C-alpha positions as a printed NumPy array, in Angstrom:
array([[-43.382,   5.501, -25.029],
       [-41.657,   2.274, -23.998],
       [-38.108,   2.411, -22.698],
       [-35.777,   0.109, -24.602],
       [-33.884,  -2.387, -22.422],
       [-30.191,  -2.63 , -23.24 ],
       [-27.864,  -5.363, -22.007],
       [-24.417,  -4.08 , -21.041],
       [-21.448,  -6.236, -20.11 ],
       [-18.203,  -5.4  , -18.346],
       [-16.14 ,  -5.258, -21.524],
       [-18.475,  -2.65 , -22.99 ],
       [-17.991,  -0.602, -19.835],
       [-14.219,  -0.966, -20.158],
       [-14.498,   0.754, -23.545],
       [-16.352,   3.63 , -21.907],
       [-13.622,   3.935, -19.252],
       [-11.146,   4.16 , -22.14 ],
       [-12.734,   7.464, -23.121],
       [-11.863,   8.866, -19.681],
       [ -8.373,   7.459, -19.067],
       [ -5.691,   6.278, -21.469],
       [ -7.208,   3.153, -23.121],
       [ -3.786,   1.494, -23.182],
       [ -4.041,   1.352, -19.378],
       [ -6.926,  -1.097, -19.8  ],
       [ -5.238,  -3.558, -22.14 ],
       [ -3.568,  -5.803, -19.563],
       [ -4.381,  -7.81 , -16.444],
       [ -2.445,  -5.275, -14.331],
       [ -1.669,  -1.588, -14.334],
       [  2.011,  -0.999, -15.125],
       [  3.912,   1.749, -13.282],
       [  7.624,   2.611, -13.748],
       [  9.5  ,   2.492, -10.453],
       [ 13.106,   3.261, -11.46 ],
       [ 16.265,   1.231, -12.116],
       [ 14.706,  -0.505, -15.114],
       [ 11.967,  -2.083, -13.024],
       [  8.2  ,  -1.888, -13.233],
       [  5.51 ,  -2.116, -10.586],
       [  2.397,  -4.058, -11.608],
       [ -0.849,  -3.593,  -9.683],
       [ -4.17 ,  -5.406,  -9.858],
       [ -7.414,  -5.304,  -7.904],
       [-10.38 ,  -7.702,  -7.886],
       [-13.82 ,  -7.497,  -6.264],
       [-15.666, -10.672,  -5.267],
       [-19.184, -11.045,  -3.836],
       [-20.599, -13.995,  -1.956],
       [-23.671, -14.532,  -4.15 ],
       [-21.821, -14.391,  -7.492],
       [-18.265, -15.553,  -6.762],
       [-18.234, -17.869,  -3.725],
       [-20.058, -21.177,  -4.34 ],
       [-22.16 , -22.598,  -1.535],
       [-20.119, -24.815,   0.751],
       [-16.908, -22.793,   0.666],
       [-15.159, -22.362,   3.983],
       [-14.081, -18.892,   5.07 ],
       [-10.468, -20.04 ,   4.662],
       [-11.169, -20.965,   1.034],
       [-12.859, -17.61 ,   0.461],
       [ -9.753, -15.793,   1.675],
       [ -7.556, -18.042,  -0.452],
       [ -9.632, -17.499,  -3.607],
       [ -9.85 , -13.723,  -3.173],
       [ -6.053, -13.601,  -2.993],
       [ -5.352, -16.164,  -5.698],
       [ -7.315, -14.352,  -8.396],
       [ -5.197, -11.229,  -7.901],
       [ -1.914, -13.137,  -7.794],
       [ -2.972, -14.761, -11.077],
       [ -3.125, -11.319, -12.698],
       [  0.399, -10.594, -11.485],
       [  1.578, -13.966, -12.817],
       [  0.148, -13.153, -16.245],
       [  2.558, -10.216, -16.562],
       [  5.58 , -12.378, -15.763],
       [  6.015, -10.477, -12.484],
       [  7.102, -11.538,  -9.02 ],
       [  4.373, -11.003,  -6.389],
       [  5.129,  -8.59 ,  -3.587],
       [  2.307,  -7.349,  -1.381],
       [ -1.424,  -7.987,  -1.084],
       [ -4.031,  -5.776,   0.617],
       [ -7.478,  -7.103,   1.436],
       [-10.566,  -4.925,   1.939],
       [-13.345,  -6.968,   3.54 ],
       [-16.983,  -5.899,   3.594],
       [-17.977,  -8.271,   6.384],
       [-21.463,  -9.601,   7.021],
       [-20.593, -11.492,  10.232],
       [-17.514, -10.678,  12.356],
       [-16.808, -14.317,  13.26 ],
       [-15.905, -15.007,   9.626],
       [-12.939, -12.638,   9.546],
       [-10.286, -14.915,  11.074],
       [-10.823, -17.707,   8.556],
       [-10.82 , -15.276,   5.619],
       [ -7.612, -13.592,   6.716],
       [ -5.869, -16.902,   7.421],
       [ -6.786, -18.156,   3.957],
       [ -5.44 , -14.977,   2.372],
       [ -2.244, -15.186,   4.434],
       [ -1.68 , -18.822,   3.485],
       [ -2.198, -18.131,  -0.216],
       [  0.308, -15.276,  -0.042],
       [  2.839, -17.478,   1.712],
       [  2.39 , -20.269,  -0.844],
       [  3.134, -17.994,  -3.811],
       [  5.775, -15.661,  -2.395],
       [  3.69 , -12.621,  -1.475],
       [  2.986, -10.867,   1.831],
       [ -0.385,  -9.844,   3.237],
       [  0.274,  -6.318,   4.514],
       [ -3.096,  -4.737,   5.36 ],
       [ -6.315,  -3.455,   3.857],
       [ -9.66 ,  -2.231,   5.158],
       [-12.665,  -3.53 ,   7.057],
       [-16.322,  -2.503,   6.922],
       [-19.793,  -3.884,   7.668],
       [-21.754,  -5.141,   4.643],
       [-25.027,  -6.956,   4.169],
       [-23.3  ,  -9.312,   1.689],
       [-19.748, -10.543,   2.137],
       [-17.636,  -8.569,  -0.356],
       [-13.855,  -8.765,  -0.688],
       [-11.555,  -6.508,  -2.69 ],
       [ -8.012,  -7.81 ,  -3.066],
       [ -5.208,  -5.597,  -4.361],
       [ -1.878,  -7.07 ,  -5.354],
       [  1.483,  -5.534,  -6.209],
       [  4.39 ,  -7.14 ,  -8.004],
       [  7.624,  -6.188,  -9.724],
       [  9.292,  -7.177, -12.961],
       [ 12.277,  -6.106, -15.017],
       [ 11.145,  -3.789, -17.812],
       [ 12.849,  -6.028, -20.362],
       [ 10.906,  -9.085, -19.19 ],
       [  7.353,  -7.858, -18.722],
       [  4.796,  -9.68 , -20.88 ],
       [  1.654,  -7.914, -22.05 ],
       [ -1.391,  -9.042, -23.964],
       [ -0.134,  -7.064, -26.957],
       [  2.806,  -8.629, -28.778],
       [  1.527, -11.748, -30.54 ],
       [  2.913, -12.314, -34.046],
       [  1.741, -14.504, -36.945],
       [  3.497, -17.848, -36.729],
       [  3.604, -17.867, -32.927],
       [  2.186, -20.905, -31.208],
       [ -0.796, -20.509, -28.852],
       [ -0.483, -22.482, -25.614],
       [ -1.891, -22.875, -22.108],
       [ -0.305, -24.025, -18.851],
       [ -2.856, -26.617, -17.77 ],
       [ -6.277, -28.243, -18.143],
       [ -9.2  , -25.986, -18.987],
       [-12.799, -26.23 , -17.813],
       [-12.129, -27.828, -14.424],
       [-13.744, -25.084, -12.355],
       [-16.853, -25.058, -14.53 ],
       [-16.935, -28.867, -14.413],
       [-17.235, -28.66 , -10.628],
       [-20.125, -26.214, -10.915],
       [-22.077, -28.56 , -13.2  ],
       [-21.667, -31.558, -10.919],
       [-18.244, -33.15 , -11.418],
       [-17.221, -33.19 ,  -7.772],
       [-13.694, -34.456,  -8.465],
       [-12.866, -30.894,  -9.594],
       [-14.25 , -29.164,  -6.5  ],
       [-10.793, -28.257,  -5.195],
       [ -9.773, -26.68 ,  -8.518],
       [-12.845, -24.453,  -8.264],
       [-12.496, -23.461,  -4.607],
       [ -8.704, -23.287,  -4.251],
       [ -7.327, -21.948,  -7.566],
       [ -3.563, -22.1  ,  -8.035],
       [ -2.14 , -18.957,  -9.666],
       [  0.66 , -19.851, -12.066],
       [  3.202, -17.495, -10.547],
       [  6.313, -19.628, -11.076],
       [  5.21 , -20.492, -14.601],
       [  4.531, -16.857, -15.479],
       [  8.017, -15.763, -14.452],
       [  9.629, -18.673, -16.312],
       [  7.68 , -17.952, -19.493],
       [  8.618, -14.271, -19.297],
       [ 12.307, -15.149, -18.975],
       [ 11.996, -17.521, -21.932],
       [ 10.638, -14.753, -24.165],
       [  6.937, -15.387, -24.783],
       [  5.367, -12.667, -26.908],
       [  1.94 , -12.199, -25.259],
       [  0.215, -13.574, -22.156],
       [ -2.896, -13.297, -19.967],
       [ -4.777, -15.459, -17.486],
       [ -7.944, -17.328, -18.413],
       [-10.289, -16.35 , -15.592],
       [-13.256, -15.713, -17.926],
       [-12.817, -18.71 , -20.242],
       [-10.605, -19.481, -23.231],
       [-12.931, -18.094, -25.905],
       [-13.339, -14.673, -24.287],
       [ -9.614, -14.571, -23.539],
       [ -8.785, -15.142, -27.215],
       [-11.124, -12.289, -28.126],
       [ -9.39 , -10.115, -25.525],
       [ -6.081, -10.849, -27.274],
       [ -7.7  , -10.101, -30.623],
       [ -8.735,  -6.676, -29.343],
       [ -5.156,  -5.532, -28.734],
       [ -3.201,  -7.342, -31.453],
       [ -2.987,  -6.862, -35.226],
       [ -3.357, -10.589, -35.917],
       [ -5.739, -13.471, -35.287],
       [ -5.89 , -16.71 , -33.349],
       [ -6.711, -20.203, -34.563],
       [ -7.102, -23.121, -32.15 ],
       [ -7.519, -26.847, -32.708],
       [-10.078, -28.119, -30.203],
       [ -8.668, -31.648, -30.428],
       [ -5.544, -30.294, -28.721],
       [ -7.301, -28.65 , -25.765],
       [ -6.342, -30.135, -22.372],
       [ -9.775, -31.193, -21.108],
       [-11.048, -31.74 , -17.552],
       [-10.589, -35.333, -16.428],
       [-13.637, -37.511, -15.94 ],
       [-15.889, -35.462, -18.25 ],
       [-17.238, -36.807, -21.584],
       [-15.164, -35.417, -24.434],
       [-17.822, -33.265, -26.112],
       [-18.935, -31.747, -22.821],
       [-15.329, -31.293, -21.714],
       [-14.525, -29.403, -24.903],
       [-17.467, -27.063, -24.296],
       [-16.326, -26.446, -20.72 ],
       [-12.729, -25.88 , -21.847],
       [-13.756, -23.27 , -24.4  ],
       [-16.319, -21.321, -22.401],
       [-15.976, -22.135, -18.682],
       [-14.576, -19.508, -16.307],
       [-12.515, -19.729, -13.156],
       [ -9.517, -21.737, -14.393],
       [ -6.706, -19.18 , -13.851],
       [ -4.326, -20.972, -16.171],
       [ -2.084, -18.838, -18.379],
       [ -2.783, -18.36 , -22.085],
       [  0.274, -17.297, -24.058],
       [  1.731, -16.864, -27.52 ],
       [  5.375, -17.568, -28.267],
       [  7.864, -18.248, -31.045],
       [  7.911, -22.051, -31.487],
       [ 11.662, -22.178, -30.881],
       [ 11.451, -21.295, -27.179],
       [  9.679, -24.525, -26.259],
       [  9.998, -26.475, -24.077],
       [ 10.378, -24.153, -21.074],
       [ 11.969, -25.889, -18.1  ],
       [  9.541, -26.529, -15.271],
       [  6.419, -25.409, -17.16 ],
       [  3.713, -27.741, -18.431],
       [  2.814, -26.442, -21.888],
       [ -0.131, -27.527, -24.013],
       [  0.08 , -26.109, -27.546],
       [ -3.47 , -25.528, -28.803],
       [ -3.086, -23.453, -31.95 ],
       [ -1.306, -20.806, -33.958],
       [ -1.355, -17.046, -34.399],
       [ -2.541, -16.15 , -37.92 ],
       [ -2.51 , -12.999, -40.041],
       [ -6.275, -12.577, -40.433],
       [ -7.856, -10.752, -37.453],
       [-10.342, -13.441, -36.461],
       [-10.701, -16.073, -33.743],
       [-11.151, -19.56 , -35.18 ],
       [-11.756, -22.99 , -33.687],
       [-11.205, -25.878, -36.095],
       [-11.242, -23.4  , -38.97 ],
       [-14.62 , -21.838, -38.087],
       [-15.381, -18.574, -36.229],
       [-15.39 , -19.193, -32.473],
       [-18.42 , -17.955, -30.587],
       [-17.627, -15.007, -28.319],
       [-18.977, -16.436, -25.088],
       [-17.784, -16.988, -21.516],
       [-18.023, -15.547, -18.024],
       [-19.195, -11.918, -18.154],
       [-20.706,  -9.566, -15.601],
       [-23.83 ,  -8.114, -17.233],
       [-26.337,  -5.391, -16.452],
       [-29.891,  -5.357, -17.791],
       [-31.296,  -2.102, -19.085]])
């Protein structure tokens, strides 16, 4: 009897985890932990591997920067202020450690966090786990749940730049290798009163479906309004903007009246609707983007 092969992706596994722990714990970019005096601790952890996450040509400094930036981006998506970062490094060659740690330290310093420790081990493949902590007033935290029909849908910057670099547009190489978490923007948007927010690490389309999964409403975007990567033909740029990963911009929903928000570049790309669907130009948007998958 032949064994059936089944493809499993990370979001399917998240659903399984939700049968073991409270599924509401899995809804956001960070875990949320009360810490007294009306404040909340947010915590996030990310694992990156050399073969799947670090493009050829990256310096060790850039690897340390990226490993830290992706975690700070999660903290930014909750409207929180970064605090501490811990880095666990599965190291293939000891001479790489200094550059990695200096990159992580410099990223922390740039965005108001502190590198405070971690762990070190020998690995056949360079593997880094970054853990970040931040704090936010309970009244100002922004979650993925909270979007309401009539809200605008917006992003904080161009989409598809990281993927553009991977397909040969070298002008976007720095955006791919040295992502800039939108920490300042996340805190400003939280203070302004946005209703829902997340970062776009896996692509806009998948992120909209993530919002759909936790909200009782739908999302309709106008692809003519997407901020596209510079120097890329329009049709290709729109494809990259919808489905490319690695951007780390913020995707948020908000009452139209709160815009503009001082100091934040905002690109309005659509509207929250009552029907629980994800639409692009009035048609169902393909659920596609960056996903870790396992073959059966």
